[in-house]
N, C-alpha and C positions, 0 to 999 in steps of 0.2 A: 655546133650549136652551144651557146652559152648555157651553163647550168643555172637553175633558179637558186637564189640564196636560201640558206637554211633558216635564217632568222633575220627579220628586219624591224627596226624601231624607227618610227617617223614622228617628228615634231613632239617629242616627249617633254612634258613639263611636270615637275614634282616639287612640292613644298613640304617641309617638315617644320612644325612649330613656328610658322610664319617666315622661315628662312628658305629662300629658293635653293634647291639642290641642283636641278637641271631646268633648262628652258630652251625649247627649240632643238632638242637633241635628236640627231639622226645617226643611225648605226646599222651596218650590214655585216652579217657573218656568212661567209661563203663555205661551200664544201671543202674539206681538207684544210681549212684555216687552222693555223697554230698561233694564237694571239696571246700576248701578255698584256694584262690590264694593270697599269701603274699609275701612281699619284700619291700625294702626301697623305699621311694618316688623317682621317676625317674628311677627305675630299669627296667621298661618296662612292668608292669602288664597290664595296659590298652591296650598297643600295642599288647601284646600277646592275650588278649581277643578279640581284633578286628580281628586278624588273625584267631582265632577260629570261629568267626562269619562270616568269609569270606569277611570282609570289607577292609582288607589290604592284598595286594598280596605280598607274600614273594619274595625275590630275587632268592631263590632256595628252593626246597623241594616240598612236596605234602600235600594237605589237602584233606582227604577222609571222606565223610559223608555217613553213611549207607543209603541205599535206603528207602524212605518213612519217614525218620526222619526229624522233623521240629526243627529249632533252633530259639530261641528268645533272643534278646540282649537288655539290658537296659543300655544305655550309661550315663555318668555323666552329659553331657550337651546336651540333645536332642533338635532337631530343631522343633520348633512349628510353623514355617512359613506355612501359608495357612490354619491354623485351627482357627476357631472363638472362641471355648470354650475348656476347658480342657476335657470335655466329648467327643467332636469331635476327639481330638487327641487320647484319650484312646480307642475309638472304633476301630481306625486303619482300617484294612482290613476286619473286621467282618461285617456281615449284620446288618442292623438297628434292626432287630428282636432280635438280641442277645445283645442289649444294657443293658438288665437286668444283664448280667455278669459284665459289667462295674460298674453298680450301686451297686452291691454286694461288689465289691472290694472297691469302693469309700466310702461306709458306714464303712467298716473295717478300712480303712486308714484315714478316717475323712476329706474328701474334697468334695466340691460341683462341680459335673460335669458341671453345667450350668455356672460356673465362667468364664468370658472372659479371654482369654490368656493374653491380654494386661495388665490386672490388677492383674494377679496371681503372688504370691511371688515365690522365689526359692524353698521353701519347698512344696508349692502347685503343682508346675510343677513336682517336684520329685515324688510326690504321683501319678500324672497323668501318668507319665512314667511307674511307677510300675504297675498301673492299666492296662495299655495297654499290658504289658507283661503277667500278671497273667490272664487277661480275655482271651487272645489268647491261653493260656494253651499249649505251645510247649512241645516237648519231652525232649528238653535240654534247660535250662534257663541259660543265662549268665548275671550276675548282677554285675555292676561296681559301688561300693560304694552305695548300696541301702539305707543305714541308714543315710547318710549325710542329715542334715536339717530336719530329722524326729524327732518328740518328742518320749518320752519313750512309750507312749500308742500305737503309730503307729508302733514302732519297735517291741513291744511285739506281736501285731497282726500279723505282717509280719513273725515274728519268728514262731508263731504257724502255720501259713498258710504253710510255707516252710517245717515245721516238718511233716505236714500231706500229702504233695504232693507225688505222685508216680513218678513224673518226676525227671530226673537227673538235678543237677545244679552245676555251678561253680560260686563262688562269691568272690568279692574283698571287704574287709572291714578291718577297724582298730579297730572295736568295739569288745573287748575281750569277753564280755558276749555273744554277738551275735555269734561269731565264735565258742566259746566253746559249745554253745547249739546246733549248727547245723552241724558242720563239722565231717565227718568220715574219711577224707583223706586230706592231705595237698600238695599243689604245692608251692614250694619255689623258687623264682627267686633270684639268687645271682650272680652278675657279668656275666650276659649272660647265665648262666647255670640254668636249671630247674631240681630240684630234687623232688621226690615224697615220701611221708611218708604215710603208710596205717594206720594212726591213726589220731585222731582229734586234734584240736588246743591245748588241754590241755597237749599234749605230745610234741608239736612243739618246744618250747623254749629249753628244755633239749636236744632234738635231734640236733637243730641248734648249740647249744654251744658245744656239743660233736664233731660235724664236724669241727667247728672252732678250737677247741683244737688240733684235729688230724692234721689239716692243718698247724697250727703253729709249731707243732713238726716236721712235714715233711720239712717245710721251714728251720727250725733250723738245721736239719740234712744235708740238701742240702748246706746251708751256710758253715757248718763245712767241708764238703767234698770239696767244691770249695776252701776254704782256704788252706786245706792240699795239694790239687793238685797244687795250685798256688805256694806254698812254694817249692814243688818238682821241678816245672818247672824252678823257679829262680835258685835253688841251683844245679841242676844236668843236665839241658838240654844240656849244652855245651859239656859235656862228652858223652852224649848218644843221640845226635841229630838224628842220622839216625835210631837207633833202636826203638825210642819212639815217632815217629811222630803220631802214633795212639793214644797215651795217651794225647798228646797235643791237638789233634782234639777232644778227649773226654772232655777235660777241656773246650774247646770252646763251645761244645754242652751243658755242664752243665751251663755255664754262660748264654747261649741263653735261656735255660730252665728257669733259675731264672729270667731273664729279662722279659720273657713272662708271668710270673705269675702276676695276677692282684690283687693288694692289696685291702683288704676290705675297704669300705668306713667307716670311723669312725663315731661316734656319734657327733652331734653338740656340740661345746664347750660352752654350755650354762651355765650361772652362775647368781645367784641372790644375790645381796648384799643389806643388810638392811641398811637404813640410820639411823638417830638418833632414839632412842627409843621413840615410841609414848606414850601417856598417857595410863593408865591402861584401862580406858573406851575409846573405839574407836568410837562407834556409839550408840546413844540411840534414839529410835523412840517411841513416846508416842501417842497412839490411833490415828494413821494417817489414813486418808481416801483420796482416789483419784478416780475420775471418769472422763470419757470422754463421754459427752452426757449422754445417758441412761445406758452406760456400766460402772459398778462398778469394778475397778481393785482391790482395797483393801479397807476393811472397818474396822475401829477401831482396827488397828493392832499395837501391841507394841513389841519391841525387844530391847535387850541390847547385843551389841557385844563388847567383851573385847579383849585386846591385846593377840594375838596368836590364836584366834579362826579361824577356817576354815568353812565357812558357805556356803552351796550349796542351790541354788534355783531350784526347779523342778516343772514341770507342763506342760500341753499341750501347743503346739504352739498357740500364740495369747492370752494366758491368762494374760500376762502382767509381765513376769519375768524381762525383761529389764527395764520396767517402775519402778518396785520396786527397782531394782538396782540403778536407777537414783535418786529415792526418798531417799534411804539410804545414798547415797554419796553427797547429796545436790545439784545435777545437776538440779533436778526438785523439785518444792515446792508442798507439799500436800495441798489438799483443806481444810482440818482441821487436828488438831493435830500438832505435831511439831517433828522435827528431830534435834538433837544436836550432833555435831561432837566433838570428843575429841581434846586434845592438840597435837601440834607438828606432825600433819599428813603429810606424803609425799606419795601421791597417784600415782600409775601407772595403766593405763587402757588398756586392750586388748578388743577391741570392736568387736561385732559379724559380722558387715558388712565390716570389714577391712577399714572403712571409713577414717581412719587416714593415709592411704597410697594413694598417688597420682598415679593413674594408668598410666597416660601419662608420668610421670617423671621416670627417671632411678632409679635403686637401689641406686646408688651413690648419686643421688640428694635427694632421700627420706631420707637418713641418714644425709647428710651434711646440708639439708634444715631444719632439726629439730632444733628449737632454743635451746633446752636443750642439743643437741649433738654438736652444732657448735663450732669450735675452731677459735677464732678471728685471721684473717690473714693467715689461713692455709686451703686452699681449698681441700686438700687431707687428712685431719685429722678429726677425730671425737672424742668427749670426751666420754670415757667409764669408768664409775664409778670413775670419778675424774682424769683420766689419758688420755692423748692424744694417739690415735692409728690410724694407716693408715687405710683408708676406706676399701681397698681390703683385708688387713690382717684381719680386723674384720669380713668382709663378709665370708671369708674362714672358720672362726670359726663356722659359721652357714651353712657350706657345700655348699656355692656358689663359683663358680670358677671365675677367673678374667674376662672371656668373658661376664659373666652375669652382671657384675658390671655396665656396660653402657647400658644394655638392659632395655626396659620399664617394669614396674611392671605388665602391662597387659599381658605380655608374660609368666608370671610365672604360675605354677600350683597352685591349692588351697593349697597344703601342703607347697609349697615354699613361698607363700604369708604369711601363718601363721608363718613360721620360720623368715621371714623378720620383721614382726611385733613384734615377740618375741625379735629379735635383738634390736629393738628400745627400748622396755620396759626394757630389761635387761641391757641396757647401763647406766641407771640412778639408783641412790639409791632410795629406797622406804621403807615404813613400812606398806603400805596398797595396796595390789594387787586386782584389780577388773578385773576378767576374764569372759568375756561373750562368751561362747561357744569356748574355746580355743582348744578343742580336734578335731574339724572338720578338716579332711584332713591330720592330723599328722600320721606318720607311728608308728608302735608299739614301735620301739626302742626310738624314740623321745618322745613318751608318757611316756615310762618308766623313761627317764631322767627327764622330767618335773615333774612327780610324786615324784621322789627322791628330786628334788630341793625344791618343795613345802613342803615336809616333814621336810626339814632342815631349811626352811625359818623362821626367828624369828619374822616376822611381822604377819599381819592379812590378811586373804584371803576371798574375796567374789567371789562366783563362780556360773555361770550358765552353766549347761551341761546336755546332754541327754545320756552320757556314764555312764552306771550303775557301771561298774567296776571302772572307774576313780573316781566317787563320793565315792564309798566304800573305796577306798584307801586314799582319801584326806580329806573328810569332817568330822568334829567333830559335826556338826549339820546340819539338812536339813529342809529348809523352803518349805513346800508343798503348792502350789497354786492350789486350787481345784475349782476355778471359782466362779462367783457371789460375789466376794469380800472376800471369805473365805480363810484365810491364817493361817496355823498352823505350829509351830516349833516342830520338833522331834529331840531328841539326836541321834548322829551317822550318818551313811551314808545311801545309798539307801536301803540296805538289812535291816537295823535297822528300817527304816521308814516303809517298807513293813510288818515287823514283828509286829509293833505297830499299824498299820493302822486299821486292823479288829476290834480291841478293841475300836477304836475311843477315845483313851485316849491321848490327846496331851500333850507334855512336857510343862513345864513352859514357856509360851510365852514371859516372861520377860527376858529370858537369852538365848543366843546362846550356852552356855555351860551347860545348865541345864541337869541333868541326870534323875530325877524322871519322871514317866509317867504322874503323876498328879501334879497340882500346890499345893505345900505344904501349910498348914496353918501356918501363921507366929505367933509365940507365942506373947502374949500380951506385955511381957516386951521387946521384940525386935522390936516392931512396931515403925516406926519413929514418933517423936513428931509432933504434929500439927504445921504447919507453923505459925509464928507470922504475924503481919501486914506487908504488902508489904513495901519495902524500907529497907535501911541499915543504921546503925549508922555510925558516923564518923570513929570510930575505924574499923568497918567491911569494910567500903569502902576503907580505907587505906590498910587493909589486902588484899582485892581483887586486888588492884593495885600492891602490892609487891609480891604476890604469884607466878606470872609467872617467876620472877627473881629467887625466891627460887627454883622453879621446875627446871629451867634451870641449876642452880648451882648443885642441887642434881644429875641431869642427867649427868652432866660433871664429878662429883666425882665418880658416878657409872661406867662410861666409863673408867676412869683412873684405878679404882680398878679392873675392869674386865680385862684390859690389863695386869695389874700386875699379877693377878692370872692365866692368860693364859700361863705364863712361866712354862713349864713342869718340870723345875729343881728347882723351888722355894721351894717346900716342903722339898726336900732332902737337899737343901743348907741352908735354914733358916726356920725351922718349926715354930718358934715363930712368925716370920713376916707373914708367910702364915696364921696362926690362927688369928692374929690380923687383917689382911686384910679381911679375910672371915667374921669376926664379924662386921667390919666396913661396908662391902658390904650389909650384911643383915639389919643392922641398917638404912642405907641410903635408901635401897629399901622400908623398912617399912615407913620411913619418906616421901618418894616420894608418896607412895600410899595415905598416910594421907593428904598430901598437895593437891593432885589431887582431892580427895573427898571433901576437904574443899573448893577448888576453884569452883567445880561444884555446891556445895550447896549454896555458896554465889552468884554465877552467876545466878542461878535459882531465888533466892530471888530478886536480883537486876532487873531481867526482869519482876518481878511482878507476 
């Protein structure tokens, strides 16, 4: 005998501010369902979940919950008003005797129930909200972005807990690995319509792309039919006016049908443009140590980051990943050891707290108020990669409409704030990107685009993220922060780190691009000679002063040769010139590397 559905929505219609969100929506959640709810930022996922939870009343339609079924909802920004501690909030309506259930979840998620709400971070509040839901153990769990602000350890624990539960759940997330591990069915919101796929997230993107292809083909056929009917109307209607009024009406209906079709929202027109080429060595950290009071963040850590490396930092929340990021970029000084930055660096920073956005200023003001984007004498223009562009036009490239341009930043969703900060970063040229948790709140399509951009970016990337799939796709090296000052570098992304971790065989901590699992023994003949007495001779000091000009000259010549070789017709038009330019480029690149190494060696000796 078939089981009754836990929850059923029938003919749901909902309008916000005159804009239809849903119309004629039907949805069923069955016992033991494990459903992922996906869609673009702003498509109505959270609104639909609130309708499912009974917190938003639709304009039309019915919500039917089977008798005796309990529903639990974890929202993105829960209200902690009236609760003294995180444990008080997590206990919710449970009896005090059941507090052990909160403690069990708190241990798994890694938070202190006794922590006062007033001093709790966003990640700690998110853990308490999850604890409240899991401790209550409802028959149907609705989870809105449960992995945001969680570290990988907490995400893994939650993943295992949800895998073992007998309850049904519907979850919203942009974490691919999380969705792939848990989902057995998909709900996809696209332009007010909800489609269901009886397969997990692994099959979703092929299914979505097939639907879009069929939609494009149908639209193309309709356009051709309208064009043919319109030509007939112009050429023959005067002779057949009375007989063919029905065909004229049909043409009007076709045009109305075409006008009613809602275009898909495109992806953000994001672009990364590298500035001048940085030196081969970007960052060198030598036995750095940093502590705050009795807490050691990093102890005797060495690292060499070279041009083109993509380095990810991973570890539990609070272990000090952002601190290490600041140490490596020179924003924070180590207690001991030293950090040396390479030549010609142009840094762009995406910060975790979105602190570089003024929440009370409008989107317009946040862009035009940036000194690096301001166009002198033009209040409605911003400088985008060296070219002036209208503010609204640039905002539209990042999927903001004209009405949002004058709205305050505080009115934006988390994903929209992330896109606005990306718009600021991508307006400038850079050769070193520092990205502190850029994946929070971004939808799957925007994450795909960001991954592709980073893959093609010729500069260097330092990244903090808890998105395992994103790290796997982007990182060439992973810095694992394991607590108590222990920091180890592993080649590859998250999966590579996990594969190497059990053997406890760290990669060469001296290089972000190291491949061996153990630090190799340097042959005697290749070991650097012992440094001579501190200080430089007159000739060496002169050489140190002139090397920056030589490096700049070589970089300019490399840029000119690169532009010449970028001509796709050069080889067929003049093979000899192509060969000569290629040889010259290789020679100058070798000369540039040698000059940079010489400058670093002399600078180190000059510093004593």
